[in-house]
N, CA, C and O atoms as CSV, one atom per row, in Angstrom:
chain,resi,resn,atom,element,x,y,z
A,1,MET,N,N,-169.447,-0.180,-64.771
A,1,MET,CA,C,-169.375,-1.426,-65.386
A,1,MET,C,C,-170.656,-1.423,-66.311
A,1,MET,O,O,-170.548,-1.652,-67.515
A,2,PRO,N,N,-171.711,-1.192,-65.790
A,2,PRO,CA,C,-172.926,-1.197,-66.816
A,2,PRO,C,C,-173.036,-0.051,-68.111
A,2,PRO,O,O,-173.545,-0.264,-69.212
A,3,LYS,N,N,-172.442,1.139,-67.661
A,3,LYS,CA,C,-172.477,1.801,-68.599
A,3,LYS,C,C,-171.519,1.384,-69.839
A,3,LYS,O,O,-171.891,1.643,-70.983
A,4,LYS,N,N,-170.593,0.898,-69.659
A,4,LYS,CA,C,-169.748,0.659,-70.886
A,4,LYS,C,C,-170.564,-0.557,-71.571
A,4,LYS,O,O,-170.215,-0.791,-72.728
A,5,ALA,N,N,-171.511,-1.302,-71.089
A,5,ALA,CA,C,-171.885,-2.353,-71.779
A,5,ALA,C,C,-173.059,-1.836,-72.703
A,5,ALA,O,O,-173.154,-2.173,-73.883
A,6,VAL,N,N,-173.960,-0.976,-72.054
A,6,VAL,CA,C,-174.932,0.047,-72.846
A,6,VAL,C,C,-174.151,1.066,-74.081
A,6,VAL,O,O,-174.726,1.404,-75.115
A,7,VAL,N,N,-173.060,1.368,-73.803
A,7,VAL,CA,C,-172.570,2.363,-74.984
A,7,VAL,C,C,-171.905,1.413,-76.165
A,7,VAL,O,O,-171.792,1.770,-77.338
A,8,LYS,N,N,-171.482,0.124,-75.627
A,8,LYS,CA,C,-171.358,-0.879,-76.729
A,8,LYS,C,C,-172.392,-1.507,-77.487
A,8,LYS,O,O,-172.356,-1.597,-78.714
A,9,LYS,N,N,-173.221,-1.898,-76.837
A,9,LYS,CA,C,-174.725,-2.229,-77.422
A,9,LYS,C,C,-175.344,-1.133,-78.354
A,9,LYS,O,O,-175.902,-1.483,-79.394
A,10,ALA,N,N,-175.245,0.356,-77.956
A,10,ALA,CA,C,-175.756,1.298,-78.544
A,10,ALA,C,C,-175.010,1.438,-80.080
A,10,ALA,O,O,-175.560,1.708,-81.148
A,11,ALA,N,N,-173.487,1.144,-79.800
A,11,ALA,CA,C,-172.809,1.453,-80.964
A,11,ALA,C,C,-173.038,0.344,-81.962
A,11,ALA,O,O,-173.152,0.647,-83.149
A,12,ALA,N,N,-173.119,-0.966,-81.562
A,12,ALA,CA,C,-173.516,-1.929,-82.233
A,12,ALA,C,C,-174.762,-1.526,-82.880
A,12,ALA,O,O,-174.682,-1.839,-84.068
A,13,LYS,N,N,-176.008,-0.903,-82.584
A,13,LYS,CA,C,-177.081,-1.001,-82.840
A,13,LYS,C,C,-176.868,0.366,-84.092
A,13,LYS,O,O,-177.697,0.340,-85.001
A,14,ARG,N,N,-176.161,1.127,-84.123
A,14,ARG,CA,C,-175.986,2.115,-85.155
A,14,ARG,C,C,-175.294,1.629,-86.138
A,14,ARG,O,O,-175.605,2.225,-87.169
A,15,THR,N,N,-174.307,0.632,-86.365
A,15,THR,CA,C,-173.419,0.151,-87.266
A,15,THR,C,C,-174.408,-0.851,-88.365
A,15,THR,O,O,-174.127,-1.187,-89.516
A,16,SER,N,N,-175.307,-1.088,-87.778
A,16,SER,CA,C,-176.120,-2.577,-88.626
A,16,SER,C,C,-176.702,-1.664,-89.545
A,16,SER,O,O,-177.087,-0.572,-89.129
A,17,LYS,N,N,-176.827,-2.007,-90.880
A,17,LYS,CA,C,-177.444,-1.527,-92.204
A,17,LYS,C,C,-178.686,-2.344,-92.238
A,17,LYS,O,O,-178.912,-3.488,-91.843
A,18,ARG,N,N,-179.474,-1.399,-92.850
A,18,ARG,CA,C,-180.827,-1.880,-93.314
A,18,ARG,C,C,-181.064,-2.729,-94.734
A,18,ARG,O,O,-180.636,-2.207,-95.763
A,19,SER,N,N,-181.572,-3.711,-94.797
A,19,SER,CA,C,-181.411,-4.472,-96.142
A,19,SER,C,C,-181.977,-3.421,-97.225
A,19,SER,O,O,-182.996,-2.742,-97.099
A,20,GLY,N,N,-181.156,-3.440,-98.236
A,20,GLY,CA,C,-181.798,-2.818,-99.386
A,20,GLY,C,C,-181.537,-1.203,-99.445
A,20,GLY,O,O,-181.588,-0.499,-100.454
A,21,ALA,N,N,-181.231,-0.783,-98.053
A,21,ALA,CA,C,-180.635,0.910,-97.983
A,21,ALA,C,C,-179.974,1.369,-98.761
A,21,ALA,O,O,-178.921,0.760,-98.950
A,22,GLY,N,N,-180.185,2.468,-99.492
A,22,GLY,CA,C,-179.021,3.258,-99.829
A,22,GLY,C,C,-179.492,3.186,-101.358
A,22,GLY,O,O,-180.617,2.806,-101.682
A,23,ARG,N,N,-178.428,3.626,-102.331
A,23,ARG,CA,C,-178.772,3.630,-103.674
A,23,ARG,C,C,-178.023,2.588,-104.370
A,23,ARG,O,O,-176.816,2.402,-104.217
A,24,PRO,N,N,-179.065,1.671,-105.421
A,24,PRO,CA,C,-178.422,0.580,-106.031
A,24,PRO,C,C,-177.077,0.504,-106.650
A,24,PRO,O,O,-176.506,1.514,-107.060
A,25,LYS,N,N,-176.583,-0.643,-106.718
A,25,LYS,CA,C,-175.230,-0.185,-107.304
A,25,LYS,C,C,-175.488,-0.255,-108.610
A,25,LYS,O,O,-176.530,-0.652,-109.132
A,26,GLY,N,N,-174.172,0.279,-109.317
A,26,GLY,CA,C,-174.235,0.860,-110.796
A,26,GLY,C,C,-174.975,1.671,-111.119
A,26,GLY,O,O,-175.100,1.828,-112.333
A,27,THR,N,N,-175.575,2.313,-110.436
A,27,THR,CA,C,-176.592,3.486,-110.807
A,27,THR,C,C,-175.743,4.817,-110.976
A,27,THR,O,O,-176.193,5.698,-111.709
A,28,GLY,N,N,-174.569,4.988,-110.344
A,28,GLY,CA,C,-173.868,6.231,-110.720
A,28,GLY,C,C,-173.492,7.014,-111.604
A,28,GLY,O,O,-174.092,6.902,-112.673
A,29,LYS,N,N,-172.547,7.928,-111.531
A,29,LYS,CA,C,-172.283,8.742,-112.811
A,29,LYS,C,C,-171.631,7.881,-113.876
A,29,LYS,O,O,-171.830,8.066,-115.076
A,30,PHE,N,N,-170.819,6.900,-113.372
A,30,PHE,CA,C,-169.888,6.277,-114.243
A,30,PHE,C,C,-170.807,4.563,-114.703
A,30,PHE,O,O,-170.502,3.896,-115.692
A,31,GLY,N,N,-171.666,4.267,-113.927
A,31,GLY,CA,C,-172.516,3.420,-114.194
A,31,GLY,C,C,-171.715,2.033,-113.464
A,31,GLY,O,O,-172.098,0.978,-113.969
A,32,CYS,N,N,-170.859,1.901,-112.562
A,32,CYS,CA,C,-170.246,0.898,-112.045
A,32,CYS,C,C,-169.702,1.363,-110.316
A,32,CYS,O,O,-169.574,2.418,-109.695
A,33,GLU,N,N,-169.537,0.185,-110.091
A,33,GLU,CA,C,-169.167,0.231,-108.366
A,33,GLU,C,C,-168.033,1.421,-108.202
A,33,GLU,O,O,-167.189,1.803,-109.013
A,34,THR,N,N,-168.298,1.833,-106.971
A,34,THR,CA,C,-167.066,2.975,-106.727
A,34,THR,C,C,-166.330,2.398,-105.439
A,34,THR,O,O,-166.799,1.395,-104.902
A,35,LYS,N,N,-165.171,3.019,-104.924
A,35,LYS,CA,C,-164.332,2.791,-103.742
A,35,LYS,C,C,-163.998,4.098,-103.440
A,35,LYS,O,O,-163.572,4.866,-104.302
A,36,VAL,N,N,-164.205,4.507,-101.938
A,36,VAL,CA,C,-163.959,5.621,-101.169
A,36,VAL,C,C,-162.561,5.594,-100.849
A,36,VAL,O,O,-162.231,4.659,-100.120
A,37,ILE,N,N,-161.590,6.441,-101.236
A,37,ILE,CA,C,-160.181,6.488,-101.007
A,37,ILE,C,C,-159.953,7.359,-100.347
A,37,ILE,O,O,-160.692,8.313,-100.591
A,38,ARG,N,N,-158.950,7.601,-99.244
A,38,ARG,CA,C,-158.565,8.656,-98.539
A,38,ARG,C,C,-156.914,9.172,-99.216
A,38,ARG,O,O,-156.003,8.346,-99.275
A,39,VAL,N,N,-156.754,10.391,-99.614
A,39,VAL,CA,C,-155.592,11.270,-100.027
A,39,VAL,C,C,-155.418,12.442,-99.089
A,39,VAL,O,O,-156.296,13.096,-98.526
A,40,PRO,N,N,-154.060,12.576,-99.034
A,40,PRO,CA,C,-153.576,13.716,-98.393
A,40,PRO,C,C,-154.244,15.026,-99.024
A,40,PRO,O,O,-154.360,14.884,-100.241
A,41,ILE,N,N,-154.754,16.357,-98.529
A,41,ILE,CA,C,-155.403,17.109,-98.356
A,41,ILE,C,C,-154.621,18.119,-99.527
A,41,ILE,O,O,-155.311,18.845,-100.243
A,42,HIS,N,N,-153.307,18.097,-99.635
A,42,HIS,CA,C,-152.812,18.806,-100.632
A,42,HIS,C,C,-152.532,18.207,-101.862
A,42,HIS,O,O,-151.731,18.750,-102.623
A,43,LEU,N,N,-153.117,17.098,-102.178
A,43,LEU,CA,C,-153.273,16.537,-103.434
A,43,LEU,C,C,-154.489,16.434,-104.127
A,43,LEU,O,O,-154.707,15.792,-105.154
A,44,VAL,N,N,-155.211,17.081,-103.514
A,44,VAL,CA,C,-156.984,16.942,-103.708
A,44,VAL,C,C,-156.930,17.783,-105.166
A,44,VAL,O,O,-157.426,17.294,-106.182
A,45,ASP,N,N,-156.353,18.943,-105.161
A,45,ASP,CA,C,-156.521,19.797,-106.669
A,45,ASP,C,C,-156.015,19.218,-107.487
A,45,ASP,O,O,-156.517,19.216,-108.610
A,46,GLU,N,N,-154.885,18.546,-107.229
A,46,GLU,CA,C,-154.297,17.673,-108.521
A,46,GLU,C,C,-154.980,16.352,-108.706
A,46,GLU,O,O,-155.179,16.003,-109.870
A,47,ILE,N,N,-155.263,15.779,-107.999
A,47,ILE,CA,C,-156.367,14.607,-108.160
A,47,ILE,C,C,-157.449,14.866,-108.812
A,47,ILE,O,O,-157.878,13.917,-109.468
A,48,TYR,N,N,-157.949,15.685,-108.849
A,48,TYR,CA,C,-159.287,16.435,-109.530
A,48,TYR,C,C,-158.805,16.818,-110.762
A,48,TYR,O,O,-159.445,16.489,-111.761
A,49,ASP,N,N,-157.784,17.459,-110.869
A,49,ASP,CA,C,-157.594,17.768,-112.441
A,49,ASP,C,C,-157.024,16.771,-113.518
A,49,ASP,O,O,-157.142,16.770,-114.743
A,50,PHE,N,N,-156.263,15.787,-112.519
A,50,PHE,CA,C,-155.981,14.480,-113.419
A,50,PHE,C,C,-157.280,13.644,-113.672
A,50,PHE,O,O,-157.302,12.886,-114.641
A,51,ILE,N,N,-158.187,13.732,-112.977
A,51,ILE,CA,C,-159.310,12.853,-113.409
A,51,ILE,C,C,-160.238,13.543,-114.626
A,51,ILE,O,O,-160.778,12.876,-115.509
A,52,ARG,N,N,-160.330,15.162,-114.496
A,52,ARG,CA,C,-161.006,15.786,-115.623
A,52,ARG,C,C,-160.265,15.764,-116.745
A,52,ARG,O,O,-160.770,15.842,-117.865
A,53,ARG,N,N,-158.994,15.654,-116.523
A,53,ARG,CA,C,-158.235,15.496,-118.082
A,53,ARG,C,C,-158.510,13.870,-118.436
A,53,ARG,O,O,-158.614,13.586,-119.630
A,54,LYS,N,N,-158.610,12.978,-117.607
A,54,LYS,CA,C,-158.938,11.585,-118.250
A,54,LYS,C,C,-160.241,11.602,-118.699
A,54,LYS,O,O,-160.415,11.010,-119.764
A,55,ILE,N,N,-161.477,12.257,-118.046
A,55,ILE,CA,C,-162.652,12.045,-118.368
A,55,ILE,C,C,-162.851,12.900,-119.710
A,55,ILE,O,O,-163.634,12.407,-120.523
A,56,ASN,N,N,-162.330,13.946,-119.999
A,56,ASN,CA,C,-162.389,14.537,-121.297
A,56,ASN,C,C,-161.178,14.314,-122.263
A,56,ASN,O,O,-160.929,15.044,-123.223
A,57,HIS,N,N,-160.483,13.255,-121.901
A,57,HIS,CA,C,-159.766,12.894,-123.289
A,57,HIS,C,C,-160.201,11.913,-124.360
A,57,HIS,O,O,-159.518,11.763,-125.373
């Protein structure tokens, strides 16, 4: 029993964020906030091609 409590406590400690940590919002390549999405691996190249066409258009 005590081991589970220790594991949960350690996991909670790792997930807490530091205030002000990381890159400031809006300072990336496009100057706006971004969102991470999950896509099927077999579509990754097609999605990159689509994005490149949109950016260069």
